[in-house]
ROLO-559399 format. One record per residue (C-alpha): x, y, z; residue in one letter; residue number from 1. Coordinates in pm, whole numbers, plus 50000, padded with zeros to 5 digits. Layout:
<sites>
(site (X; Y; Z); A; NUM)
...
</sites>
This chain:
<sites>
(site (59809; 15492; 36256); M; 1)
(site (59707; 15521; 36645); M; 2)
(site (59526; 15261; 36818); R; 3)
(site (59339; 15301; 37116); K; 4)
(site (59471; 15222; 37473); V; 5)
(site (59237; 15377; 37731); F; 6)
(site (58876; 15539; 37676); A; 7)
(site (58841; 15853; 37866); R; 8)
(site (58777; 15788; 38243); G; 9)
(site (58606; 15938; 38552); S; 10)
(site (58793; 15764; 38815); G; 11)
(site (59104; 15860; 38990); W; 12)
(site (59367; 15704; 39267); L; 13)
(site (59475; 15992; 39458); G; 14)
(site (59838; 16059; 39554); A; 15)
(site (60099; 16212; 39716); T; 16)
(site (60399; 16229; 39934); V; 17)
(site (60598; 16388; 40223); L; 18)
(site (60635; 16743; 40014); G; 19)
(site (60910; 16984; 40049); A; 20)
(site (60748; 17342; 39955); V; 21)
(site (60897; 17691; 39979); L; 22)
(site (60635; 17924; 39850); L; 23)
(site (60348; 17992; 40071); V; 24)
(site (60050; 18016; 39869); Q; 25)
(site (59749; 18236; 39944); P; 26)
(site (59567; 18107; 40254); A; 27)
(site (59177; 18081; 40198); A; 28)
(site (58949; 18299; 40389); A; 29)
(site (58911; 18226; 40734); Q; 30)
(site (58620; 18038; 40885); S; 31)
(site (58446; 18120; 41216); D; 32)
(site (58476; 17713; 41238); N; 33)
(site (58872; 17597; 41173); P; 34)
(site (58880; 17271; 41012); A; 35)
(site (59018; 16970; 41259); R; 36)
(site (59360; 16867; 41157); V; 37)
(site (59464; 16547; 41046); L; 38)
(site (59827; 16482; 41197); N; 39)
(site (60046; 16245; 40963); V; 40)
(site (60386; 16157; 41088); V; 41)
(site (60652; 15962; 40905); A; 42)
(site (61030; 15951; 40906); P; 43)
(site (61089; 16148; 40555); W; 44)
(site (61184; 16522; 40579); E; 45)
(site (61013; 16759; 40349); V; 46)
(site (61350; 16970; 40232); A; 47)
(site (61289; 17071; 39819); S; 48)
(site (61054; 17206; 39624); L; 49)
(site (61174; 17021; 39321); D; 50)
(site (60975; 16691; 39193); P; 51)
(site (61286; 16512; 39113); A; 52)
(site (61399; 16487; 39467); Q; 53)
(site (61057; 16522; 39639); H; 54)
(site (60830; 16493; 39399); G; 55)
(site (60712; 16163; 39641); H; 56)
(site (60603; 16428; 39882); A; 57)
(site (60360; 16637; 39711); F; 58)
(site (60213; 16273; 39547); L; 59)
(site (60166; 16122; 39873); R; 60)
(site (60007; 16426; 40039); L; 61)
(site (59748; 16465; 39693); E; 62)
(site (59863; 16817; 39621); V; 63)
(site (59968; 16702; 39297); A; 64)
(site (59896; 16456; 39042); Q; 65)
(site (60082; 16298; 38753); T; 66)
(site (59973; 16261; 38398); L; 67)
(site (59877; 15834; 38490); L; 68)
(site (59789; 15667; 38767); E; 69)
(site (59810; 15259; 38798); V; 70)
(site (59527; 15000; 38962); D; 71)
(site (59648; 14782; 39195); G; 72)
(site (59855; 14560; 38966); A; 73)
(site (60086; 14898; 38824); G; 74)
(site (59879; 14887; 38479); R; 75)
(site (59828; 15263; 38378); P; 76)
(site (59498; 15398; 38427); L; 77)
(site (59377; 15785; 38328); P; 78)
(site (59448; 16076; 38555); S; 79)
(site (59505; 16379; 38427); L; 80)
(site (59494; 16245; 38091); A; 81)
(site (59121; 16109; 38020); A; 82)
(site (59289; 15914; 37716); S; 83)
(site (59601; 15812; 37540); W; 84)
(site (59675; 15622; 37210); T; 85)
(site (60036; 15478; 37094); V; 86)
(site (60134; 15441; 36717); S; 87)
(site (60166; 15073; 36597); D; 88)
(site (60524; 15118; 36621); D; 89)
(site (60483; 15225; 36989); R; 90)
(site (60719; 15537; 36907); L; 91)
(site (60464; 15809; 36931); S; 92)
(site (60209; 15867; 37229); W; 93)
(site (59988; 16093; 37230); R; 94)
(site (59789; 16201; 37584); F; 95)
(site (59433; 16368; 37572); V; 96)
(site (59484; 16615; 37933); P; 97)
(site (59083; 16592; 38105); R; 98)
(site (58855; 16876; 38035); E; 99)
(site (58792; 17118; 38317); G; 100)
(site (59049; 17045; 38549); V; 101)
(site (59227; 17351; 38664); V; 102)
(site (59562; 17402; 38905); F; 103)
(site (59553; 17582; 39239); H; 104)
(site (59604; 17905; 39118); D; 105)
(site (59297; 17881; 38888); G; 106)
(site (59482; 17854; 38552); T; 107)
(site (59356; 17604; 38349); P; 108)
(site (59479; 17244; 38287); L; 109)
(site (59592; 17238; 37905); T; 110)
(site (59835; 17011; 37660); A; 111)
(site (60079; 17329; 37679); E; 112)
(site (60088; 17344; 38070); A; 113)
(site (60128; 16943; 38096); V; 114)
(site (60419; 16920; 37802); A; 115)
(site (60580; 17228; 37976); A; 116)
(site (60591; 17052; 38292); S; 117)
(site (60702; 16724; 38165); L; 118)
(site (61003; 16850; 37969); R; 119)
(site (61143; 17090; 38291); H; 120)
(site (61126; 16745; 38472); A; 121)
(site (61324; 16580; 38160); R; 122)
(site (61552; 16834; 38181); A; 123)
(site (61635; 16724; 38543); K; 124)
(site (61813; 16400; 38669); A; 125)
(site (61538; 16151; 38678); G; 126)
(site (61360; 15875; 38503); V; 127)
(site (61238; 16089; 38252); L; 128)
(site (61578; 16194; 38166); K; 129)
(site (61664; 15837; 38139); E; 130)
(site (61384; 15704; 37934); A; 131)
(site (61455; 15735; 37535); P; 132)
(site (61198; 16026; 37500); I; 133)
(site (61308; 16227; 37168); R; 134)
(site (61075; 16537; 37228); S; 135)
(site (60755; 16620; 37432); I; 136)
(site (60536; 16895; 37287); K; 137)
(site (60176; 17008; 37267); A; 138)
(site (59967; 16928; 36957); E; 139)
(site (59601; 16960; 36882); G; 140)
(site (59490; 17021; 37220); G; 141)
(site (59726; 16679; 37323); A; 142)
(site (60047; 16634; 37469); V; 143)
(site (60246; 16405; 37195); L; 144)
(site (60546; 16194; 37325); L; 145)
(site (60808; 16077; 37092); K; 146)
(site (61053; 15807; 37156); L; 147)
(site (61340; 15712; 37015); T; 148)
(site (61305; 15359; 37031); E; 149)
(site (61020; 15136; 37209); P; 150)
(site (61019; 15169; 37604); F; 151)
(site (60738; 14911; 37744); A; 152)
(site (60760; 15094; 38097); P; 153)
(site (60672; 15440; 37957); I; 154)
(site (60321; 15474; 38096); G; 155)
(site (60475; 15366; 38444); A; 156)
(site (60764; 15669; 38400); V; 157)
(site (60485; 15905; 38369); L; 158)
(site (60310; 15783; 38679); A; 159)
(site (60636; 15845; 38866); H; 160)
(site (60668; 16121; 39127); S; 161)
(site (60919; 16328; 38969); S; 162)
(site (60692; 16345; 38676); A; 163)
(site (60406; 16536; 38869); I; 164)
(site (60218; 16822; 38657); I; 165)
(site (60263; 17132; 38796); L; 166)
(site (60096; 17497; 38705); A; 167)
(site (60346; 17728; 38469); P; 168)
(site (60379; 17962; 38748); A; 169)
(site (60535; 17684; 38977); S; 170)
(site (60853; 17757; 38752); Y; 171)
(site (61113; 18028; 38693); R; 172)
(site (61257; 18092; 38339); E; 173)
(site (61541; 17858; 38425); D; 174)
(site (61300; 17578; 38504); G; 175)
(site (61368; 17615; 38885); T; 176)
(site (61055; 17506; 39084); V; 177)
(site (60961; 17792; 39312); T; 178)
(site (60634; 17674; 39390); A; 179)
(site (60431; 17371; 39372); V; 180)
(site (60116; 17436; 39243); I; 181)
(site (59963; 17113; 39126); G; 182)
(site (59581; 17014; 39062); T; 183)
(site (59516; 16754; 39404); G; 184)
(site (59226; 16776; 39617); P; 185)
(site (59467; 16930; 39874); Y; 186)
(site (59676; 17255; 39804); R; 187)
(site (59989; 17343; 39989); V; 188)
(site (59932; 17628; 40279); E; 189)
(site (60252; 17648; 40484); R; 190)
(site (60586; 17503; 40490); L; 191)
(site (60866; 17489; 40778); E; 192)
(site (61112; 17277; 40643); P; 193)
(site (61246; 17049; 40686); P; 194)
(site (61019; 16892; 40901); Q; 195)
(site (60671; 17037; 40865); K; 196)
(site (60406; 17102; 40561); L; 197)
(site (60051; 17186; 40644); V; 198)
(site (59766; 17143; 40355); T; 199)
(site (59434; 17280; 40326); T; 200)
(site (59128; 17113; 40069); R; 201)
(site (59112; 17284; 39795); S; 202)
(site (58801; 17428; 39654); D; 203)
(site (58935; 17394; 39289); R; 204)
(site (58998; 16984; 39304); Y; 205)
(site (58793; 16866; 39000); W; 206)
(site (58705; 16565; 39214); G; 207)
(site (58476; 16521; 39495); P; 208)
(site (58560; 16698; 39789); A; 209)
(site (58744; 16498; 40068); P; 210)
(site (58599; 16508; 40393); A; 211)
(site (58949; 16603; 40571); V; 212)
(site (58970; 16970; 40526); E; 213)
(site (59343; 17027; 40656); A; 214)
(site (59648; 16815; 40710); V; 215)
(site (59957; 16886; 40873); S; 216)
(site (60254; 16680; 40810); Y; 217)
(site (60553; 16622; 41061); L; 218)
(site (60879; 16437; 40974); A; 219)
(site (61013; 16238; 41283); A; 220)
(site (61362; 16055; 41226); G; 221)
(site (61338; 15858; 41562); R; 222)
(site (61097; 15504; 41547); G; 223)
(site (61020; 15545; 41909); E; 224)
(site (60885; 15913; 41837); T; 225)
(site (60658; 15875; 41597); R; 226)
(site (60514; 15585; 41805); A; 227)
(site (60467; 15788; 42151); L; 228)
(site (60301; 16048; 41880); M; 229)
(site (60083; 15804; 41821); A; 230)
(site (60015; 15630; 42175); E; 231)
(site (59957; 15952; 42260); S; 232)
(site (59709; 16169; 42048); G; 233)
(site (59956; 16403; 41889); D; 234)
(site (59957; 16210; 41535); A; 235)
(site (59664; 16064; 41357); D; 236)
(site (59807; 15850; 41147); L; 237)
(site (60207; 15740; 41142); V; 238)
(site (60391; 15548; 40900); F; 239)
(site (60681; 15298; 40939); T; 240)
(site (60678; 15191; 41303); L; 241)
(site (60988; 15028; 41471); D; 242)
(site (60907; 14662; 41546); P; 243)
(site (60926; 14695; 41915); A; 244)
(site (60671; 14952; 41885); S; 245)
(site (60474; 14789; 41676); L; 246)
(site (60414; 14456; 41893); R; 247)
(site (60298; 14714; 42186); R; 248)
(site (60093; 14914; 42019); M; 249)
(site (59920; 14587; 41865); R; 250)
(site (59786; 14545; 42225); S; 251)
(site (59702; 14976; 42242); S; 252)
(site (59338; 15108; 42270); R; 253)
(site (59440; 15422; 42152); A; 254)
(site (59541; 15319; 41804); V; 255)
(site (59435; 15026; 41585); Q; 256)
(site (59748; 14900; 41363); V; 257)
(site (59771; 14807; 40981); Q; 258)
(site (60032; 14666; 40759); S; 259)
(site (60035; 14560; 40393); I; 260)
(site (60325; 14365; 40252); P; 261)
(site (60490; 14604; 39984); L; 262)
(site (60707; 14578; 39646); P; 263)
(site (61008; 14647; 39871); R; 264)
(site (61321; 14402; 39992); T; 265)
(site (61560; 14485; 40248); V; 266)
(site (61899; 14370; 40058); A; 267)
(site (62274; 14449; 40099); I; 268)
(site (62418; 14653; 39806); K; 269)
(site (62752; 14450; 39749); V; 270)
(site (63066; 14642; 39550); N; 271)
(site (63115; 14341; 39315); A; 272)
(site (63442; 14502; 39210); G; 273)
(site (63594; 14478; 39592); H; 274)
(site (63908; 14259; 39592); P; 275)
(site (63708; 14053; 39888); F; 276)
(site (63399; 14044; 39696); L; 277)
(site (63445; 14017; 39330); K; 278)
(site (63433; 13676; 39287); D; 279)
(site (63069; 13508; 39331); E; 280)
(site (63150; 13212; 39581); P; 281)
(site (63224; 13487; 39819); A; 282)
(site (62889; 13702; 39769); R; 283)
(site (62751; 13345; 39806); R; 284)
(site (62916; 13310; 40150); A; 285)
(site (62788; 13597; 40284); L; 286)
(site (62472; 13548; 40186); S; 287)
(site (62477; 13183; 40336); L; 288)
(site (62592; 13359; 40650); A; 289)
(site (62275; 13504; 40715); I; 290)
(site (61986; 13367; 40949); D; 291)
(site (61704; 13564; 40792); R; 292)
(site (61424; 13356; 40914); A; 293)
(site (61569; 13429; 41270); G; 294)
(site (61603; 13800; 41168); I; 295)
(site (61195; 13786; 41024); A; 296)
(site (61091; 13643; 41357); A; 297)
(site (61287; 13814; 41632); A; 298)
(site (61370; 14135; 41496); L; 299)
(site (61113; 14204; 41266); L; 300)
(site (60776; 14002; 41397); R; 301)
(site (60700; 13889; 41055); A; 302)
(site (60790; 13530; 41017); P; 303)
(site (60670; 13539; 40660); E; 304)
(site (60914; 13852; 40550); A; 305)
(site (61208; 13637; 40544); A; 306)
(site (61304; 13675; 40162); A; 307)
(site (61439; 13358; 39995); G; 308)
(site (61500; 13618; 39666); Q; 309)
(site (61465; 13946; 39565); L; 310)
(site (61185; 13983; 39444); F; 311)
(site (60889; 13913; 39729); P; 312)
(site (60552; 13778; 39664); P; 313)
(site (60366; 14111; 39600); S; 314)
(site (60553; 14084; 39275); L; 315)
(site (60395; 13770; 39128); P; 316)
(site (60477; 13876; 38789); D; 317)
(site (60860; 13924; 38901); W; 318)
(site (60871; 13637; 39164); H; 319)
(site (60970; 13318; 39084); H; 320)
(site (60855; 13032; 39319); P; 321)
(site (61100; 12768; 39124); G; 322)
(site (61393; 12929; 39262); L; 323)
(site (61547; 12698; 39538); A; 324)
(site (61524; 12983; 39835); P; 325)
(site (61837; 13194; 39985); L; 326)
(site (61905; 13014; 40355); V; 327)
(site (62183; 13002; 40625); Q; 328)
(site (62436; 12713; 40595); D; 329)
(site (62726; 12838; 40768); R; 330)
(site (62941; 12511; 40748); A; 331)
(site (62896; 12596; 40345); K; 332)
(site (62978; 12968; 40390); A; 333)
(site (63303; 12851; 40560); E; 334)
(site (63407; 12594; 40320); A; 335)
(site (63372; 12846; 40004); L; 336)
(site (63562; 13106; 40159); L; 337)
(site (63824; 12859; 40258); A; 338)
(site (63812; 12728; 39862); D; 339)
(site (63906; 13140; 39818); L; 340)
(site (64204; 13105; 40012); G; 341)
(site (64095; 13250; 40358); W; 342)
(site (64178; 13109; 40711); S; 343)
(site (64106; 13202; 41017); R; 344)
(site (64331; 13394; 41265); G; 345)
(site (64399; 13379; 41660); E; 346)
(site (64062; 13621; 41653); D; 347)
(site (63827; 13415; 41471); G; 348)
(site (63896; 13653; 41197); I; 349)
(site (63990; 13523; 40847); L; 350)
(site (64277; 13625; 40651); R; 351)
(site (64402; 13580; 40319); R; 352)
(site (64783; 13683; 40265); D; 353)
(site (64773; 13822; 40620); G; 354)
(site (64514; 14074; 40574); V; 355)
(site (64179; 14064; 40766); P; 356)
(site (63873; 14006; 40587); F; 357)
(site (63690; 14327; 40742); R; 358)
(site (63444; 14512; 40578); L; 359)
(site (63240; 14830; 40632); S; 360)
(site (62838; 14811; 40594); L; 361)
(site (62658; 15190; 40584); R; 362)
(site (62309; 15169; 40682); T; 363)
(site (62072; 15470; 40776); F; 364)
(site (61795; 15515; 41041); P; 365)
(site (61537; 15673; 40828); D; 366)
(site (61383; 15288; 40798); R; 367)
(site (61395; 15185; 41187); P; 368)
(site (61463; 14818; 41121); E; 369)
(site (61762; 14861; 40950); L; 370)
(site (62004; 14925; 41242); P; 371)
(site (61858; 14661; 41420); L; 372)
(site (61904; 14435; 41116); L; 373)
(site (62277; 14570; 41052); A; 374)
(site (62324; 14456; 41428); A; 375)
(site (62252; 14109; 41352); A; 376)
(site (62416; 14066; 41014); L; 377)
(site (62737; 14218; 41213); Q; 378)
(site (62684; 13897; 41464); D; 379)
(site (62606; 13645; 41181); Q; 380)
(site (62896; 13727; 40961); L; 381)
(site (63126; 13746; 41272); R; 382)
(site (63017; 13389; 41319); A; 383)
(site (63191; 13279; 40972); V; 384)
(site (63487; 13484; 41030); G; 385)
(site (63385; 13836; 40840); I; 386)
(site (63451; 14166; 41047); A; 387)
(site (63142; 14422; 40973); L; 388)
(site (63163; 14767; 41066); D; 389)
(site (62886; 14895; 41093); V; 390)
(site (62851; 15284; 40996); A; 391)
(site (62484; 15464; 41043); I; 392)
(site (62441; 15734; 40827); G; 393)
(site (62222; 15914; 40565); N; 394)
(site (62098; 15767; 40312); S; 395)
(site (62241; 15951; 40061); S; 396)
(site (62554; 15785; 40200); E; 397)
(site (62503; 15488; 40000); I; 398)
(site (62472; 15664; 39654); P; 399)
(site (62738; 15888; 39712); A; 400)
(site (62972; 15580; 39799); G; 401)
(site (62829; 15409; 39486); H; 402)
(site (62957; 15712; 39236); R; 403)
(site (63277; 15756; 39414); D; 404)
(site (63369; 15398; 39450); G; 405)
(site (63418; 15395; 39840); T; 406)
(site (63113; 15181; 39939); L; 407)
(site (63174; 14832; 40026); E; 408)
(site (62852; 14721; 40166); L; 409)
(site (62509; 14916; 40194); G; 410)
(site (62197; 14799; 40360); L; 411)
(site (61911; 14964; 40229); M; 412)
(site (61521; 14906; 40150); A; 413)
(site (61461; 14893; 39770); R; 414)
(site (61149; 14971; 39636); G; 415)
(site (61042; 14789; 39344); F; 416)
(site (60718; 14990; 39258); A; 417)
(site (60831; 15359; 39316); L; 418)
(site (60815; 15331; 38898); I; 419)
(site (60477; 15135; 38952); P; 420)
(site (60627; 14866; 38648); D; 421)
(site (60955; 14743; 38815); P; 422)
(site (61135; 14706; 38463); L; 423)
(site (61181; 15055; 38539); G; 424)
(site (61350; 15062; 38831); T; 425)
(site (61558; 14740; 38711); L; 426)
(site (61686; 14916; 38410); V; 427)
(site (61837; 15179; 38671); Q; 428)
(site (61988; 14933; 38915); D; 429)
(site (62139; 14682; 38664); Y; 430)
(site (62208; 14891; 38375); G; 431)
(site (62083; 14841; 38022); V; 432)
(site (62239; 15077; 37760); Q; 433)
(site (62271; 15414; 37933); D; 434)
(site (62063; 15297; 38233); Y; 435)
(site (62229; 15299; 38553); G; 436)
(site (62547; 15343; 38446); V; 437)
(site (62742; 15592; 38729); R; 438)
(site (63062; 15720; 38653); D; 439)
(site (63138; 15431; 38440); G; 440)
(site (63074; 15180; 38711); R; 441)
(site (62819; 14929; 38627); Q; 442)
(site (62463; 14951; 38800); G; 443)
(site (62297; 15203; 38977); G; 444)
(site (62295; 15394; 39306); D; 445)
(site (62027; 15172; 39433); W; 446)
(site (62136; 14845; 39265); G; 447)
(site (62429; 14654; 39130); A; 448)
(site (62765; 14785; 39169); M; 449)
(site (63095; 14692; 38977); N; 450)
(site (62889; 14402; 38871); W; 451)
(site (62840; 14345; 38475); N; 452)
(site (62610; 14060; 38338); E; 453)
(site (62550; 14048; 37966); P; 454)
(site (62245; 13793; 38018); R; 455)
(site (62068; 14054; 38256); M; 456)
(site (62159; 14339; 38008); A; 457)
(site (62000; 14113; 37698); E; 458)
(site (61665; 14039; 37929); A; 459)
(site (61631; 14366; 38036); L; 460)
(site (61679; 14510; 37681); A; 461)
(site (61415; 14277; 37583); E; 462)
(site (61179; 14336; 37814); L; 463)
(site (61213; 14723; 37727); L; 464)
(site (61080; 14606; 37369); R; 465)
(site (60764; 14482; 37505); N; 466)
(site (60792; 14108; 37364); P; 467)
(site (60454; 13917; 37383); D; 468)
(site (60311; 13784; 37702); Q; 469)
(site (60470; 13421; 37716); A; 470)
(site (60824; 13605; 37619); R; 471)
(site (60799; 13847; 37889); G; 472)
(site (60722; 13569; 38155); A; 473)
(site (61029; 13415; 38050); E; 474)
(site (61254; 13657; 38066); L; 475)
(site (61153; 13792; 38412); R; 476)
(site (61202; 13421; 38508); R; 477)
(site (61557; 13479; 38401); T; 478)
(site (61626; 13783; 38584); V; 479)
(site (61518; 13672; 38884); A; 480)
(site (61735; 13373; 38830); A; 481)
(site (62070; 13585; 38739); L; 482)
(site (62026; 13788; 39054); L; 483)
(site (61987; 13456; 39271); Q; 484)
(site (62296; 13305; 39126); D; 485)
(site (62523; 13588; 39101); E; 486)
(site (62382; 13810; 39409); L; 487)
(site (62500; 14171; 39331); P; 488)
(site (62295; 14261; 39593); V; 489)
(site (62177; 14004; 39872); I; 490)
(site (61827; 14020; 40004); P; 491)
(site (61745; 13962; 40349); V; 492)
(site (61378; 14049; 40397); A; 493)
(site (61084; 14118; 40204); W; 494)
(site (60937; 14491; 40367); Y; 495)
(site (60617; 14509; 40580); Q; 496)
(site (60472; 14888; 40590); Q; 497)
(site (60280; 14949; 40900); T; 498)
(site (60085; 15243; 41004); A; 499)
(site (59960; 15336; 41363); A; 500)
(site (59600; 15480; 41316); V; 501)
(site (59349; 15690; 41542); S; 502)
(site (59046; 15516; 41609); R; 503)
(site (58893; 15861; 41538); Q; 504)
(site (58960; 15796; 41112); L; 505)
(site (58760; 15608; 40922); R; 506)
(site (58813; 15469; 40550); N; 507)
(site (59204; 15444; 40647); V; 508)
(site (59387; 15200; 40340); S; 509)
(site (59757; 15140; 40273); L; 510)
(site (59894; 15178; 39955); D; 511)
(site (60096; 14903; 39827); P; 512)
(site (60288; 15153; 39567); F; 513)
(site (60339; 15419; 39849); E; 514)
(site (60224; 15648; 39641); R; 515)
(site (59929; 15792; 39816); S; 516)
(site (59824; 15835; 40187); Y; 517)
(site (59466; 15821; 40054); R; 518)
(site (59388; 16127; 40293); I; 519)
(site (59092; 16225; 40030); S; 520)
(site (58931; 15915; 40109); A; 521)
(site (58923; 15933; 40477); M; 522)
(site (58702; 16076; 40717); G; 523)
(site (58607; 16139; 41097); W; 524)
(site (58428; 15917; 41317); A; 525)
(site (58107; 16092; 41469); E; 526)
</sites>
């Protein structure tokens, strides 16, 4: 028996990201009055058409859409699926596609097209591949998805950017994506990889026509460059501002600054199998050496960003108010390290059996605050006798180091809403059954490394089975407490999304799930 979950809905929350599109679609007819272009600048390059790698781009820029959307709390909403039902055993999900929707090439949105697109996504590395899906097929005008076991975050997984729905003509027979032909309010006009993507308003969009007719997205890696483009008027909407520029622009007459707390945490990923870090007291000592309040106030210009635990208050279901917050206590850190056999050498660096306590920290500049934080952490750990070598490279070097076992520490910003239900991210990061295990090492690319806690696996596995509300709340508290006690990753700061907005733009709002730039809701000042 199937039970109704959502009735047919008419609302849709736009979505897309920095995209990579290698095929230029036919341009619309030229107008005597060319459209005013909205110039968007952010750090992220546009390098691939594959939704498994860059689907977030096409979602944020509203080129493509997913079967389901989410509300402000991360709960599923209709999008390309007008309604859906779930069997009593929660193993069969039936989605009815919205009527009257066509792709940018004019082909209709059908159950067959949706099922084929999801099967292509499932065949590649990503959240769909890791979900316990038995089959996806079209049946009776609907998409029937069958699971091998109940999986509570399946709705959030279907809202993930890697699961965007593309037209059949987007794929070669082997599943390679050759064009991003979506259903959103904007269509791809031109791509100049890896930096520039131009879109125009689609006259085939099934929803209200947006006021902004054309968008030019530019990837600019340096925070100072992005800030100068905002202040000079070369960009209308600039994301991810470095702290120094943010302070200056708050008093600027050219732009207004918007900021919003995100379900994202700057944290240190720890190789818990490293000889220096395998003991919990060693990881605790690293945490106790960190002055989070000073970092938040002096470097991030946001005192409220000091991370007393991994989950920020913007995740109320996971944030645990009862936990004693992580604080700085150098004397306690030094005592813990002494108990582990470390003593200071003449140069002030700790040694054990003649070996100095020296670690390498990898980070990357795409998020401009990370190199600044790395320098501060280097000084703060040095104060307790730990030498930290900072390596600033590409973001890919952290997951690569996880997979080949060479990572010691990685400073990163981990989002818990990339899959709108944080549970979907946590099972990848902390390992449940087949989730998050890479080359036999416990954890995931952006989560734990060589850390295995059976109580964590048990709690997450039970949450996946969709327990009742009271039991679910208890299990989430257990997860938060285990992470606080064991510190397989060490929280540093809760993240704030920032944007500089031209005063010529109206109706700009920031998406706490970072799914959409919400361009279709914007307009120009008269």
